[in-house]
C-alpha positions as CSV (number, residue, x, y, z in Angstrom):
1,M,0.0,0.0,0.0
2,L,2.8,2.4,0.9
3,L,4.7,1.9,-2.3
4,L,1.6,2.4,-4.4
5,T,0.8,5.6,-2.4
6,L,4.3,6.9,-3.1
7,V,4.1,6.2,-6.8
8,T,0.6,7.8,-7.0
9,A,1.9,10.8,-5.1
10,L,4.9,11.1,-7.5
11,V,2.6,10.9,-10.6
12,N,0.2,13.5,-9.2
13,L,3.1,15.8,-8.3
14,V,4.3,15.6,-12.0
15,V,0.9,15.7,-13.7
16,L,-1.1,18.1,-11.5
17,G,1.9,20.0,-10.0
18,A,5.1,20.2,-12.0
19,I,3.7,20.3,-15.5
20,P,1.0,23.0,-15.0
21,F,3.3,25.0,-12.8
22,G,6.2,24.6,-15.2
23,G,4.1,25.9,-18.1
24,Y,2.9,28.8,-15.9
25,F,6.4,29.6,-14.9
26,L,7.7,29.6,-18.5
27,V,4.9,31.9,-19.7
28,Q,5.4,34.3,-16.7
29,K,9.2,34.3,-16.9
30,W,9.7,34.7,-20.6
31,R,6.6,36.4,-21.9
32,R,5.7,38.5,-18.9
33,K,9.3,39.0,-17.8
34,R,8.4,38.4,-14.1
35,T,10.9,37.6,-11.4
36,V,11.1,34.1,-9.9
37,K,9.9,35.5,-6.6
38,D,6.9,37.2,-8.2
39,I,6.0,34.0,-10.1
40,F,6.0,31.9,-6.9
41,E,3.9,34.6,-5.1
42,R,1.4,34.8,-7.9
43,A,1.0,31.0,-7.7
44,G,0.3,31.2,-4.0
45,L,3.6,29.7,-3.0
46,R,4.3,32.0,-0.1
47,L,3.3,32.4,3.6
48,G,0.4,34.7,3.0
49,E,-1.5,36.8,5.5
50,P,-1.3,35.3,9.0
51,R,-4.9,35.9,10.0
52,Y,-6.1,33.7,7.2
53,L,-3.8,31.0,8.3
54,R,-5.5,31.1,11.6
55,H,-8.9,30.9,9.8
56,A,-7.5,27.9,7.9
57,L,-6.4,26.1,11.1
58,L,-9.9,26.7,12.6
59,F,-11.5,25.3,9.4
60,A,-9.2,22.3,9.4
61,L,-10.1,21.5,13.0
62,L,-13.8,21.9,12.3
63,T,-13.5,19.6,9.3
64,V,-11.8,16.9,11.3
65,A,-14.4,17.3,14.1
66,T,-17.3,17.2,11.7
67,L,-16.0,14.0,10.0
68,L,-15.4,12.3,13.4
69,L,-18.8,13.3,14.8
70,W,-20.8,12.7,11.6
71,Q,-19.3,9.2,11.2
72,P,-20.5,8.6,7.6
73,P,-20.9,4.9,6.5
74,V,-17.5,3.4,6.0
75,E,-18.8,1.1,3.3
76,V,-19.5,4.2,1.2
77,L,-16.4,6.1,1.9
78,G,-14.1,3.1,1.5
79,G,-16.2,1.3,-1.2
80,E,-14.8,0.0,-4.4
81,G,-13.9,2.9,-6.7
82,S,-13.7,5.5,-3.9
83,A,-10.6,7.5,-3.3
84,Q,-10.2,5.9,0.1
85,S,-10.8,2.3,-1.0
86,G,-7.2,1.4,-0.5
87,F,-7.5,2.2,3.2
88,Y,-10.4,-0.2,3.8
89,G,-9.3,-2.9,6.3
90,L,-5.8,-1.5,6.5
91,D,-4.1,-1.7,9.9
92,L,-3.4,1.7,11.6
93,A,0.4,1.3,11.4
94,S,0.3,1.0,7.6
95,A,-2.6,3.5,7.3
96,I,-0.9,6.5,9.0
97,P,2.0,7.0,6.6
98,A,-0.1,6.2,3.6
99,A,-2.8,8.6,4.7
100,L,-0.2,11.4,5.3
101,I,1.3,11.0,1.8
102,Y,-2.1,10.7,0.2
103,G,-3.8,13.5,2.1
104,C,-0.9,16.0,2.2
105,V,0.9,15.3,-1.2
106,T,-1.2,13.3,-3.6
107,T,-4.3,15.4,-3.2
108,G,-3.6,18.2,-0.8
109,F,-0.6,19.9,-2.3
110,T,-1.0,19.0,-5.9
111,E,-4.7,19.9,-6.1
112,E,-4.2,23.1,-4.2
113,L,-1.3,24.2,-6.3
114,L,-3.4,23.6,-9.5
115,F,-6.9,24.7,-8.5
116,R,-6.2,27.4,-5.9
117,G,-2.7,28.4,-6.7
118,L,-2.8,28.7,-10.5
119,I,-6.5,28.7,-11.4
120,A,-8.1,30.7,-8.5
121,G,-5.1,33.1,-8.4
122,S,-5.4,33.8,-12.1
123,F,-9.1,34.4,-12.0
124,A,-8.8,36.6,-8.9
125,R,-6.5,39.0,-10.9
126,K,-9.1,39.3,-13.7
127,L,-12.5,39.0,-12.0
128,S,-14.3,40.2,-8.9
129,F,-13.8,38.1,-5.8
130,A,-17.3,36.5,-6.0
131,W,-16.9,35.5,-9.7
132,A,-13.3,34.3,-9.3
133,N,-14.2,32.2,-6.3
134,T,-17.3,30.7,-7.9
135,V,-15.5,29.9,-11.2
136,Q,-12.6,28.2,-9.5
137,A,-15.0,26.2,-7.2
138,T,-17.0,25.1,-10.3
139,I,-13.8,24.0,-12.1
140,F,-12.7,22.1,-9.0
141,L,-16.1,20.4,-8.9
142,L,-16.1,19.2,-12.5
143,P,-13.5,16.3,-12.1
144,H,-15.3,15.3,-8.9
145,L,-18.4,14.6,-10.9
146,M,-16.7,11.3,-11.9
147,I,-17.8,10.1,-8.5
148,L,-21.3,9.7,-10.0
149,V,-20.0,7.2,-12.6
150,V,-18.4,5.0,-10.0
151,M,-20.5,5.6,-6.9
152,P,-23.8,7.4,-7.8
153,E,-25.2,6.7,-4.3
154,V,-22.9,9.4,-2.9
155,W,-24.1,12.2,-5.0
156,E,-24.9,14.3,-1.9
157,I,-21.2,14.7,-1.3
158,L,-20.9,17.0,-4.4
159,P,-22.5,20.1,-2.8
160,L,-20.0,19.6,0.1
161,V,-17.1,19.5,-2.4
162,F,-18.4,22.7,-4.0
163,A,-18.9,24.4,-0.6
164,G,-15.5,23.3,0.5
165,A,-13.9,24.7,-2.7
166,L,-15.5,28.0,-2.0
167,V,-14.0,28.1,1.5
168,L,-10.6,27.1,0.1
169,G,-10.8,29.7,-2.6
170,W,-11.8,32.4,-0.2
171,I,-8.8,31.7,2.0
172,R,-6.4,31.5,-1.0
173,I,-7.6,34.7,-2.6
174,R,-7.7,36.7,0.6
175,S,-4.4,35.4,2.0
176,G,-2.6,35.2,-1.3
177,S,-1.3,31.8,-0.3
178,I,-2.2,28.1,-0.9
179,L,-0.8,27.2,2.6
180,G,-4.2,27.6,4.3
181,P,-6.2,25.7,1.7
182,W,-3.5,23.0,1.7
183,L,-3.8,22.6,5.5
184,I,-7.6,22.2,5.3
185,H,-7.6,19.9,2.3
186,S,-4.9,17.7,3.8
187,A,-6.7,17.5,7.2
188,A,-9.9,16.4,5.5
189,N,-8.3,13.7,3.3
190,V,-6.0,12.4,6.0
191,T,-8.9,12.2,8.5
192,T,-11.2,10.5,6.0
193,S,-8.5,7.9,5.1
194,L,-7.7,7.1,8.7
195,Y,-11.4,6.9,9.5
196,V,-11.9,4.4,6.8
197,A,-9.0,2.3,8.0
198,V,-10.0,2.4,11.7
199,S,-13.7,1.8,11.1
200,S,-13.1,-1.1,8.7
201,S,-10.5,-2.9,10.7
202,P,-11.5,-6.3,12.1
Protein backbone atom coordinates (compact mmCIF):
# COMPACT_ATOMS: atom_id res chain seq x y z
CA MET A 1 0.00 0.00 0.00
CA LEU A 2 2.76 2.45 0.95
CA LEU A 3 4.69 1.87 -2.28
CA LEU A 4 1.56 2.38 -4.39
CA THR A 5 0.78 5.55 -2.42
CA LEU A 6 4.29 6.90 -3.06
CA VAL A 7 4.07 6.15 -6.78
CA THR A 8 0.64 7.80 -7.02
CA ALA A 9 1.93 10.84 -5.13
CA LEU A 10 4.86 11.14 -7.53
CA VAL A 11 2.59 10.86 -10.59
CA ASN A 12 0.24 13.51 -9.19
CA LEU A 13 3.15 15.81 -8.34
CA VAL A 14 4.25 15.64 -11.97
CA VAL A 15 0.87 15.69 -13.72
CA LEU A 16 -1.08 18.09 -11.47
CA GLY A 17 1.87 20.01 -10.03
CA ALA A 18 5.09 20.20 -12.00
CA ILE A 19 3.67 20.26 -15.55
CA PRO A 20 1.02 22.99 -14.99
CA PHE A 21 3.34 25.04 -12.77
CA GLY A 22 6.22 24.59 -15.21
CA GLY A 23 4.09 25.88 -18.07
CA TYR A 24 2.88 28.78 -15.95
CA PHE A 25 6.45 29.56 -14.88
CA LEU A 26 7.73 29.64 -18.46
CA VAL A 27 4.93 31.93 -19.65
CA GLN A 28 5.37 34.30 -16.71
CA LYS A 29 9.16 34.31 -16.92
CA TRP A 30 9.74 34.72 -20.65
CA ARG A 31 6.57 36.36 -21.93
CA ARG A 32 5.66 38.50 -18.93
CA LYS A 33 9.27 39.04 -17.76
CA ARG A 34 8.40 38.40 -14.11
CA THR A 35 10.95 37.55 -11.43
CA VAL A 36 11.07 34.06 -9.92
CA LYS A 37 9.89 35.47 -6.57
CA ASP A 38 6.92 37.18 -8.23
CA ILE A 39 5.96 34.01 -10.11
CA PHE A 40 5.99 31.93 -6.93
CA GLU A 41 3.95 34.55 -5.07
CA ARG A 42 1.39 34.78 -7.88
CA ALA A 43 1.00 31.00 -7.71
CA GLY A 44 0.30 31.22 -3.97
CA LEU A 45 3.62 29.68 -2.98
CA ARG A 46 4.26 32.02 -0.08
CA LEU A 47 3.35 32.35 3.58
CA GLY A 48 0.44 34.72 3.04
CA GLU A 49 -1.46 36.85 5.50
CA PRO A 50 -1.27 35.28 8.99
CA ARG A 51 -4.88 35.91 10.03
CA TYR A 52 -6.10 33.72 7.16
CA LEU A 53 -3.76 30.96 8.26
CA ARG A 54 -5.49 31.12 11.64
CA HIS A 55 -8.85 30.88 9.84
CA ALA A 56 -7.51 27.88 7.91
CA LEU A 57 -6.39 26.14 11.10
CA LEU A 58 -9.86 26.66 12.59
CA PHE A 59 -11.54 25.30 9.44
CA ALA A 60 -9.16 22.31 9.43
CA LEU A 61 -10.07 21.49 13.05
CA LEU A 62 -13.79 21.92 12.30
CA THR A 63 -13.45 19.64 9.28
CA VAL A 64 -11.77 16.92 11.34
CA ALA A 65 -14.35 17.27 14.14
CA THR A 66 -17.26 17.15 11.67
CA LEU A 67 -15.97 13.98 10.02
CA LEU A 68 -15.43 12.29 13.37
CA LEU A 69 -18.82 13.32 14.78
CA TRP A 70 -20.75 12.66 11.58
CA GLN A 71 -19.29 9.17 11.15
CA PRO A 72 -20.46 8.56 7.58
CA PRO A 73 -20.92 4.93 6.48
CA VAL A 74 -17.46 3.42 6.03
CA GLU A 75 -18.80 1.12 3.30
CA VAL A 76 -19.55 4.19 1.20
CA LEU A 77 -16.35 6.11 1.93
CA GLY A 78 -14.14 3.08 1.46
CA GLY A 79 -16.21 1.31 -1.16
CA GLU A 80 -14.79 0.04 -4.43
CA GLY A 81 -13.94 2.94 -6.71
CA SER A 82 -13.72 5.49 -3.92
CA ALA A 83 -10.57 7.51 -3.33
CA GLN A 84 -10.17 5.86 0.09
CA SER A 85 -10.84 2.27 -1.00
CA GLY A 86 -7.17 1.37 -0.48
CA PHE A 87 -7.52 2.19 3.21
CA TYR A 88 -10.42 -0.21 3.77
CA GLY A 89 -9.31 -2.88 6.26
CA LEU A 90 -5.78 -1.46 6.49
CA ASP A 91 -4.10 -1.67 9.89
CA LEU A 92 -3.36 1.67 11.57
CA ALA A 93 0.44 1.31 11.42
CA SER A 94 0.27 1.03 7.62
CA ALA A 95 -2.58 3.50 7.26
CA ILE A 96 -0.93 6.48 9.00
CA PRO A 97 2.05 7.01 6.64
CA ALA A 98 -0.09 6.18 3.59
CA ALA A 99 -2.80 8.64 4.72
CA LEU A 100 -0.25 11.41 5.30
CA ILE A 101 1.27 10.95 1.84
CA TYR A 102 -2.14 10.67 0.18
CA GLY A 103 -3.76 13.55 2.05
CA CYS A 104 -0.85 15.99 2.17
CA VAL A 105 0.90 15.31 -1.15
CA THR A 106 -1.17 13.26 -3.62
CA THR A 107 -4.31 15.36 -3.21
CA GLY A 108 -3.61 18.18 -0.76
CA PHE A 109 -0.59 19.90 -2.28
CA THR A 110 -1.04 19.02 -5.95
CA GLU A 111 -4.73 19.95 -6.12
CA GLU A 112 -4.24 23.14 -4.15
CA LEU A 113 -1.34 24.25 -6.34
CA LEU A 114 -3.38 23.64 -9.50
CA PHE A 115 -6.89 24.69 -8.50
CA ARG A 116 -6.25 27.36 -5.89
CA GLY A 117 -2.69 28.43 -6.68
CA LEU A 118 -2.84 28.72 -10.46
CA ILE A 119 -6.55 28.74 -11.38
CA ALA A 120 -8.06 30.72 -8.48
CA GLY A 121 -5.07 33.07 -8.42
CA SER A 122 -5.37 33.82 -12.14
CA PHE A 123 -9.12 34.41 -12.00
CA ALA A 124 -8.77 36.61 -8.90
CA ARG A 125 -6.54 38.99 -10.86
CA LYS A 126 -9.09 39.29 -13.67
CA LEU A 127 -12.52 39.01 -12.04
CA SER A 128 -14.31 40.22 -8.94
CA PHE A 129 -13.78 38.10 -5.83
CA ALA A 130 -17.26 36.54 -6.04
CA TRP A 131 -16.89 35.54 -9.68
CA ALA A 132 -13.31 34.33 -9.31
CA ASN A 133 -14.19 32.17 -6.32
CA THR A 134 -17.33 30.73 -7.93
CA VAL A 135 -15.54 29.90 -11.17
CA GLN A 136 -12.60 28.18 -9.47
CA ALA A 137 -14.98 26.17 -7.25
CA THR A 138 -16.97 25.08 -10.31
CA ILE A 139 -13.80 24.01 -12.12
CA PHE A 140 -12.74 22.06 -9.01
CA LEU A 141 -16.14 20.36 -8.89
CA LEU A 142 -16.06 19.16 -12.51
CA PRO A 143 -13.53 16.29 -12.13
CA HIS A 144 -15.28 15.27 -8.90
CA LEU A 145 -18.45 14.59 -10.91
CA MET A 146 -16.73 11.34 -11.94
CA ILE A 147 -17.84 10.11 -8.50
CA LEU A 148 -21.31 9.72 -10.03
CA VAL A 149 -19.99 7.22 -12.57
CA VAL A 150 -18.36 4.99 -9.96
CA MET A 151 -20.53 5.64 -6.89
CA PRO A 152 -23.81 7.38 -7.81
CA GLU A 153 -25.17 6.73 -4.31
CA VAL A 154 -22.85 9.38 -2.85
CA TRP A 155 -24.14 12.23 -5.04
CA GLU A 156 -24.92 14.25 -1.88
CA ILE A 157 -21.19 14.73 -1.27
CA LEU A 158 -20.90 16.96 -4.35
CA PRO A 159 -22.50 20.06 -2.77
CA LEU A 160 -20.01 19.62 0.10
CA VAL A 161 -17.12 19.48 -2.40
CA PHE A 162 -18.37 22.71 -4.01
CA ALA A 163 -18.90 24.45 -0.65
CA GLY A 164 -15.46 23.31 0.50
CA ALA A 165 -13.90 24.66 -2.69
CA LEU A 166 -15.53 28.03 -2.01
CA VAL A 167 -13.98 28.13 1.48
CA LEU A 168 -10.58 27.10 0.13
CA GLY A 169 -10.83 29.70 -2.63
CA TRP A 170 -11.81 32.41 -0.16
CA ILE A 171 -8.78 31.72 2.02
CA ARG A 172 -6.43 31.45 -0.97
CA ILE A 173 -7.61 34.68 -2.62
CA ARG A 174 -7.74 36.71 0.58
CA SER A 175 -4.45 35.41 1.99
CA GLY A 176 -2.57 35.24 -1.31
CA SER A 177 -1.30 31.80 -0.32
CA ILE A 178 -2.19 28.13 -0.86
CA LEU A 179 -0.83 27.22 2.58
CA GLY A 180 -4.20 27.61 4.33
CA PRO A 181 -6.20 25.68 1.71
CA TRP A 182 -3.49 23.00 1.68
CA LEU A 183 -3.84 22.60 5.46
CA ILE A 184 -7.64 22.22 5.28
CA HIS A 185 -7.59 19.90 2.26
CA SER A 186 -4.90 17.72 3.82
CA ALA A 187 -6.70 17.53 7.16
CA ALA A 188 -9.93 16.42 5.48
CA ASN A 189 -8.30 13.73 3.35
CA VAL A 190 -5.98 12.37 6.04
CA THR A 191 -8.86 12.16 8.53
CA THR A 192 -11.18 10.47 6.02
CA SER A 193 -8.51 7.92 5.09
CA LEU A 194 -7.73 7.07 8.71
CA TYR A 195 -11.44 6.94 9.55
CA VAL A 196 -11.95 4.35 6.80
CA ALA A 197 -8.96 2.31 8.02
CA VAL A 198 -9.98 2.36 11.70
CA SER A 199 -13.70 1.79 11.08
CA SER A 200 -13.13 -1.14 8.72
CA SER A 201 -10.45 -2.92 10.74
CA PRO A 202 -11.51 -6.31 12.13
